[in-house]
C-alpha distance (Angstrom), angle and dihedral (degrees) to the residues before:
residue distance angle dihedral
M1 . . .
K2 3.80 . .
L3 3.76 123.4 .
F4 3.83 96.1 -108.5
Q5 3.80 88.7 56.7
R6 3.76 89.6 52.4
L7 3.77 89.8 56.5
L8 3.81 84.9 77.4
V9 3.78 86.8 72.8
A10 3.79 93.7 69.7
P11 3.84 99.4 56.7
A12 3.80 89.7 41.4
A13 3.80 91.0 54.6
L14 3.78 91.6 46.1
G15 3.79 89.5 50.7
L16 3.77 89.6 56.5
L17 3.79 90.1 51.4
A18 3.81 95.1 53.7
P19 3.82 94.6 79.7
L20 3.81 89.9 48.2
A21 3.79 91.4 53.5
A22 3.78 91.8 47.1
N23 3.79 92.6 50.3
A24 3.80 91.4 48.9
T25 3.77 89.5 53.8
E26 3.80 92.5 49.6
V27 3.81 92.8 57.1
N28 3.83 89.3 43.9
L29 3.79 99.5 -131.4
N30 3.80 89.4 -172.6
D31 3.82 89.2 76.0
I32 3.78 92.7 55.2
S33 3.79 100.0 61.1
N34 3.77 146.1 -57.0
Y35 3.75 115.1 -94.7
S36 3.78 133.7 -134.5
S37 3.79 133.4 -154.7
D38 3.81 122.3 -86.2
E39 3.79 88.2 -116.5
V40 3.79 102.7 68.2
E41 3.77 134.4 -178.9
V42 3.79 119.4 -177.1
D43 3.78 121.8 -157.3
F44 3.78 127.7 -150.5
N45 3.81 93.3 -91.3
S46 3.80 92.7 57.4
F47 3.79 96.7 97.5
R48 3.79 102.3 27.5
N49 3.81 94.7 90.4
S50 3.79 114.0 66.8
T51 3.79 92.5 -147.8
S52 3.80 107.1 43.0
N53 3.79 146.1 24.5
Q54 3.77 130.2 -154.5
F55 3.80 116.3 -140.7
L56 3.78 122.3 -167.3
S57 3.80 114.5 -145.7
D58 3.81 135.4 170.2
D59 3.80 88.9 -100.4
N60 3.84 110.8 39.1
I61 3.79 144.1 -32.9
H62 3.79 112.1 -91.3
E63 3.79 131.1 -171.0
T64 3.79 114.8 -135.9
S65 3.79 124.5 -169.7
F66 3.76 119.5 -127.0
L67 3.78 112.4 -103.1
E68 3.79 120.0 -126.9
Y69 3.80 116.2 -136.8
E70 3.77 135.5 -169.7
A71 3.81 121.0 -117.0
G72 3.78 110.6 -68.6
G73 3.81 93.3 31.0
F74 3.80 129.6 94.5
T75 3.78 120.2 -43.3
D76 3.78 116.9 -103.2
T77 3.83 88.5 -106.6
T78 3.80 93.0 60.9
V79 3.80 118.5 91.3
M80 3.80 123.3 -170.3
N81 3.79 128.9 -167.5
G82 3.76 134.7 152.0
S83 3.77 151.5 169.9
A84 3.77 143.4 -135.9
V85 3.80 121.2 -148.2
F86 3.82 125.4 -161.7
A87 3.81 121.9 -174.4
I88 3.81 139.1 174.5
N89 3.80 126.5 -170.5
N90 3.79 146.1 166.0
V91 3.80 124.9 -159.8
D92 3.79 125.8 -156.1
G93 3.82 108.4 -147.8
A94 3.79 94.2 20.9
E95 3.82 91.1 137.1
E96 3.82 89.2 62.1
V97 3.81 89.2 64.2
G98 3.80 96.7 41.2
K99 3.82 98.7 -92.5
R100 3.82 136.0 105.8
E101 3.82 128.2 -95.7
T102 3.79 93.7 -131.1
T103 3.79 135.6 115.2
Q104 3.82 107.8 -97.0
T105 3.80 137.6 -179.0
M106 3.79 138.3 -147.9
Y107 3.79 138.8 -168.2
T108 3.81 132.9 -172.2
Y109 3.82 125.7 -175.7
T110 3.81 119.4 -164.9
L111 3.81 135.5 -174.8
N112 3.83 121.1 -168.9
L113 3.80 120.2 -160.0
N114 3.82 120.7 -170.9
T115 3.80 120.2 -176.5
S116 3.81 129.8 179.7
F117 3.80 123.9 -161.3
T118 3.80 100.3 178.9
G119 3.82 103.9 20.7
D120 3.82 90.9 -108.9
D121 3.81 101.2 61.0
N122 3.81 133.6 64.8
L123 3.79 136.3 -153.1
Y124 3.80 107.7 -158.7
V125 3.80 123.9 -165.0
R126 3.81 124.6 176.9
L127 3.80 117.3 -163.8
R128 3.79 114.7 -166.6
T129 3.78 143.0 172.7
G130 3.75 135.8 167.3
N131 3.79 149.1 133.9
S132 3.77 133.9 -138.5
G133 3.76 146.5 176.1
D134 3.78 116.3 -96.2
N135 3.82 92.1 -106.1
F136 3.82 90.4 69.9
G137 3.80 93.8 59.3
G138 3.79 106.3 46.7
K139 3.79 113.3 121.6
P140 2.92 131.3 -109.6
A141 3.83 106.6 6.3
L142 3.81 103.2 22.1
Y143 3.81 106.3 44.7
H144 3.82 110.2 120.2
P145 3.85 116.8 -134.5
N146 3.82 91.6 -125.3
R147 3.82 101.2 36.5
Y148 3.83 117.3 137.7
S149 3.80 110.6 -133.9
G150 3.82 98.6 -171.4
T151 3.79 129.9 90.4
A152 3.79 109.2 -43.2
D153 3.81 116.8 -101.6
S154 3.84 92.7 -2.2
L155 3.80 118.4 120.6
A156 3.79 109.0 -136.4
V157 3.80 142.9 159.8
D158 3.80 101.5 -87.2
K159 3.83 98.5 174.0
I160 3.81 133.4 9.4
W161 3.76 130.5 170.3
Y162 3.80 143.6 144.9
Q163 3.80 122.2 -136.6
F164 3.79 128.8 -174.3
P165 3.81 139.4 166.5
F166 3.78 122.5 -96.7
G167 3.76 108.4 -161.4
D168 3.79 119.5 -37.0
S169 3.82 99.6 -52.8
A170 3.81 110.0 30.2
T171 3.81 133.8 81.5
V172 3.81 122.2 -161.8
W173 3.82 127.7 -158.7
V174 3.81 127.0 -160.6
A175 3.79 110.3 -178.2
P176 3.81 137.6 176.3
K177 3.84 89.2 -170.3
I178 3.80 121.1 21.2
E179 3.78 144.2 118.3
N180 3.80 125.5 -124.8
Y181 3.79 96.3 -111.9
Y182 3.81 93.8 63.6
M183 3.81 87.6 66.9
Y184 3.81 100.3 48.0
A185 3.80 124.9 128.7
A186 3.81 90.4 -118.5
T187 3.80 140.5 -5.7
P188 3.83 102.5 -92.0
S189 3.82 97.9 -156.2
I190 3.81 138.3 39.7
Y191 3.80 94.4 -169.0
K192 3.81 109.9 115.0
P193 3.86 111.6 -149.7
G194 3.80 115.0 -131.2
A195 3.81 103.5 -172.0
Q196 3.81 110.3 -4.4
K197 3.80 125.3 58.4
A198 3.82 87.5 -158.8
F199 3.82 89.4 81.5
K200 3.81 94.6 57.2
L201 3.84 116.3 119.3
G202 3.78 90.7 7.3
G203 3.81 92.7 -58.5
L204 3.83 129.6 -15.5
S205 3.79 94.7 -133.2
A206 3.81 134.5 102.4
A207 3.82 100.9 -1.8
F208 3.80 107.3 13.8
G209 3.80 99.6 41.4
A210 3.78 101.2 118.9
S211 3.78 145.4 -168.4
T212 3.82 127.1 -164.3
A213 3.80 109.5 -108.4
T214 3.79 143.7 133.8
G215 3.79 109.8 -60.5
A216 3.79 151.1 165.4
G217 3.76 133.7 -166.2
V218 3.79 149.5 159.2
K219 3.81 133.4 -142.3
Y220 3.81 124.4 -161.8
Q221 3.80 121.4 -161.2
V222 3.80 112.8 -160.7
G223 3.81 99.8 -131.1
D224 3.80 112.8 -86.3
S225 3.80 92.3 -27.4
P226 3.83 124.4 111.7
W227 3.83 91.2 -112.9
A228 3.79 122.2 105.0
F229 3.82 134.3 165.5
S230 3.78 133.0 -162.8
T231 3.78 140.3 177.3
N232 3.79 127.3 -175.7
V233 3.78 142.8 159.4
V234 3.80 135.3 -152.6
S235 3.80 123.8 -162.4
K236 3.79 127.8 -159.8
G237 3.81 93.1 -171.7
A238 3.79 94.4 61.4
R239 3.83 93.8 75.6
S240 3.81 103.7 20.6
G241 3.78 130.3 57.6
S242 3.80 121.0 -18.3
E243 3.80 101.3 -69.2
G244 3.82 93.4 106.3
F245 3.80 131.1 -151.5
L246 3.81 106.9 -41.7
G247 3.81 90.4 -16.6
N248 3.79 123.1 156.4
G249 3.78 94.0 -87.5
D250 3.80 97.8 33.9
T251 3.80 119.4 128.5
S252 3.81 104.0 -137.5
K253 3.80 143.8 156.9
W254 3.83 125.8 -145.1
D255 3.82 116.6 -166.1
T256 3.80 127.7 -172.0
M257 3.82 122.5 -174.8
V258 3.80 133.9 -169.4
A259 3.82 110.8 -167.1
Y260 3.80 137.1 -177.6
T261 3.82 112.0 -166.7
K262 3.80 129.2 -179.8
P263 3.83 125.8 173.8
Q264 3.81 91.9 -95.9
W265 3.78 104.2 28.5
H266 3.77 145.3 26.2
A267 3.80 138.8 -166.7
S268 3.81 127.5 -175.8
V269 3.78 144.3 165.1
T270 3.80 121.0 -151.7
V271 3.81 125.7 -169.1
S272 3.81 115.0 -157.4
Q273 3.81 119.6 -166.5
Q274 3.80 110.2 -165.1
H275 3.78 119.3 -166.9
N276 3.80 138.4 -161.0
G277 3.79 100.8 0.4
W278 3.82 102.4 -35.3
D279 3.81 104.6 174.9
S280 3.81 107.2 165.1
F281 3.81 96.0 127.2
S282 3.82 96.4 93.6
Y283 3.84 94.2 109.0
Y284 3.81 87.5 82.3
A285 3.82 109.5 19.1
T286 3.79 142.5 93.1
T287 3.79 121.4 -112.5
K288 3.80 92.8 -101.8
A289 3.82 95.2 45.7
K290 3.81 94.4 53.2
T291 3.82 96.4 45.8
L292 3.79 117.4 105.6
N293 3.79 124.5 -169.1
N294 3.81 104.9 -93.3
A295 3.77 91.3 -166.5
S296 3.80 89.8 69.7
M297 3.81 94.3 51.5
V298 3.79 101.5 110.7
D299 3.80 129.8 179.5
G300 3.79 128.0 -103.8
S301 3.81 93.1 -88.1
D302 3.81 86.7 76.5
D303 3.79 122.0 76.6
G304 3.80 88.4 -116.7
Q305 3.81 94.6 -116.2
N306 3.80 92.4 116.6
K307 3.78 93.3 59.8
P308 3.80 120.9 92.1
N309 3.81 113.1 -92.1
G310 3.79 122.6 -162.9
L311 3.78 132.8 -153.6
A312 3.80 115.0 -165.4
Y313 3.80 134.6 -180.0
A314 3.80 123.7 -159.2
F315 3.79 121.5 -164.3
R316 3.82 116.0 -167.6
T317 3.75 135.7 176.6
Y318 3.77 135.5 164.8
W319 3.80 137.9 180.0
R320 3.79 131.4 -168.1
P321 3.82 131.4 -170.1
A322 3.78 120.2 -109.8
E323 3.81 90.7 -114.2
S324 3.80 131.5 32.8
G325 3.78 124.7 -138.5
T326 3.80 95.2 58.2
I327 3.80 131.3 110.5
T328 3.83 89.4 -104.4
P329 3.83 110.0 95.4
E330 3.77 133.9 -149.7
V331 3.81 108.2 -104.8
T332 3.81 129.4 -150.6
I333 3.82 122.7 -176.8
G334 3.80 125.6 -173.9
Y335 3.79 133.1 -178.4
D336 3.84 126.8 179.3
T337 3.80 134.4 -174.2
L338 3.82 127.2 -168.9
T339 3.81 131.9 -167.3
I340 3.83 119.2 -172.1
N341 3.80 122.3 -161.1
N342 3.81 126.7 -164.8
N343 3.81 90.8 22.6
G344 3.82 94.4 132.3
T345 3.79 130.7 -107.7
G346 3.79 112.0 -59.9
N347 3.82 93.7 21.2
V348 3.80 128.5 108.5
K349 3.80 115.9 -64.0
K350 3.82 102.8 167.8
A351 3.80 137.2 16.0
N352 3.80 139.7 166.5
S353 3.81 142.5 -171.1
Y354 3.82 141.6 -173.8
M355 3.80 139.0 -163.5
I356 3.84 137.2 -171.2
G357 3.81 120.0 -163.8
L358 3.82 129.2 -174.1
N359 3.81 128.1 -167.9
W360 3.80 128.6 -175.0
K361 3.83 112.9 -167.3
D362 3.83 131.3 -162.7
M363 3.79 92.5 8.5
F364 3.81 101.8 142.4
R365 3.79 103.0 3.5
A366 3.79 138.0 1.7
D367 3.82 115.7 -68.7
D368 3.80 96.0 7.8
T369 3.82 121.0 134.9
I370 3.81 134.8 -159.1
G371 3.79 113.0 -158.1
V372 3.80 131.5 -167.6
A373 3.81 124.1 173.0
F374 3.78 134.1 173.9
G375 3.77 131.9 174.6
A376 3.77 151.8 138.0
P377 3.82 114.2 -109.4
L378 3.77 121.9 -133.7
R379 3.84 108.1 -63.4
A380 3.80 131.2 179.5
T381 3.80 115.0 -102.7
S382 3.81 100.4 174.3
L383 3.80 141.4 12.3
E384 3.79 133.4 -138.0
G385 3.78 103.8 -92.5
D386 3.80 120.9 -6.4
G387 3.76 128.8 -19.8
D388 3.79 142.4 75.5
P389 3.85 114.0 -90.4
N390 3.82 90.2 -141.1
D391 3.80 89.4 -157.5
V392 3.79 120.1 171.9
D393 3.82 123.0 -99.1
A394 3.77 93.1 -118.7
T395 3.80 123.9 -175.1
M396 3.81 134.8 179.5
W397 3.82 133.6 -164.6
E398 3.81 143.2 173.0
I399 3.80 137.8 -173.2
Y400 3.79 123.2 -168.8
Y401 3.79 145.2 159.7
S402 3.80 119.1 -146.0
F403 3.81 122.7 -166.1
K404 3.81 138.1 166.8
P405 3.83 121.2 -131.0
N406 3.84 83.5 -167.2
D407 3.80 137.5 -14.5
S408 3.79 92.1 -80.7
I409 3.81 103.2 48.5
E410 3.79 129.8 57.7
V411 3.83 123.0 -172.6
T412 3.84 121.1 -163.3
P413 3.81 121.4 -174.6
A414 3.82 110.5 -172.1
V415 3.79 143.6 175.0
F416 3.80 119.7 -155.9
G417 3.79 141.8 167.9
A418 3.76 150.2 167.1
S419 3.81 138.9 -150.4
D420 3.85 127.2 -145.1
I421 3.76 84.6 -9.1
L422 3.81 102.3 163.2
A423 3.77 120.1 17.7
D424 3.82 112.5 -36.0
S425 3.81 145.2 23.6
E426 3.83 92.5 -91.1
D427 3.80 92.8 65.9
D428 3.81 96.7 96.4
I429 3.80 125.3 137.2
T430 3.81 139.7 177.4
G431 3.78 121.7 -171.4
I432 3.78 144.3 176.8
M433 3.79 125.7 -148.4
V434 3.79 141.1 175.7
T435 3.80 117.4 -159.3
T436 3.82 124.5 -172.1
K437 3.81 120.9 -167.7
F438 3.80 123.3 -166.0
K439 3.82 117.3 -164.4
F440 3.78 124.3 -162.5
């Protein structure tokens, strides 16, 4: 089936959603509550007011009323919200990247629990389940922004951490399950991905490519100034195997960010030190760039110095207009570099990537978003020793329109694609997707 025939999938899916939107309006979900994103951060003021919380998400700031519970339920300082995501896609050229050219579906169900014990702290737990066709999980060009990567159809603790203030200007995280970017000094991107997780945070490649692990971190806000600093570490060995937290054979990632953020613009530099074979930058990388030398992967009896170690730098900036609804877009720009040591002669030594994302908000109706992104994923530029890396000139792109039938439902039709995305010039894809998100 050709791609233009598959375009029939989008209006058909939207047609199925129309009754859902109508029913939601009939029961007037707006009177129940306001809803927040499934990726939630709670600041120190979240629990100080007995009638409302403020949750900071990747999209907007929402106010959520405290929920009243009977005896035996949650405490009155616990707030729960969640989301369900449905998606359908079809990818032309999927067989070139090891997938199937079939119409596939996905769902993800998320529950967020936020609990305060002092009014200034927060215990965050994210419960998640889901299932999806293989075309929603292919890295780098097919990974959906809301895909659940755990055991299919099994509800599990996906994230859990505790954060608390230290003095007047610092925030501390202690986390059994977290990723580095939840502990950054500032959010480095305002581009909202529509179809490809690779475009999150200005590109999930050399520095921001993440993996859920045990972690800890601290953020320092310099008074009322735009300056903020953070440093944090995540460790895979703390919960798996016998390497231990930051032990000799532990695979870990230590990120440090310096950020300057004003209401309309932001600039930041992040240094990411990646130890003992850390390789979680495949969301936005070619096959060659993400390959580490397996021969140098030694066990925990070694001091870890023979494993590949990476040093990455991420440069991010964004700017937004003073008012939405104009022809002037929000702009996010990201650039990453990566140097790998101890990767063995003939293997990747250096690599880089870039990404540009544009968002237009409130163009045709309130709370709608047009998104356009283009970039070159992490590609090898030099090898250890002599030789040309001969890596592909890979590119990725997406275009989408997101709109809300009501405050609780968001629908996002999208087209996306990539060229030379894995290892050769035949690795080209073009896809269509419709994603529907329900917030509650």
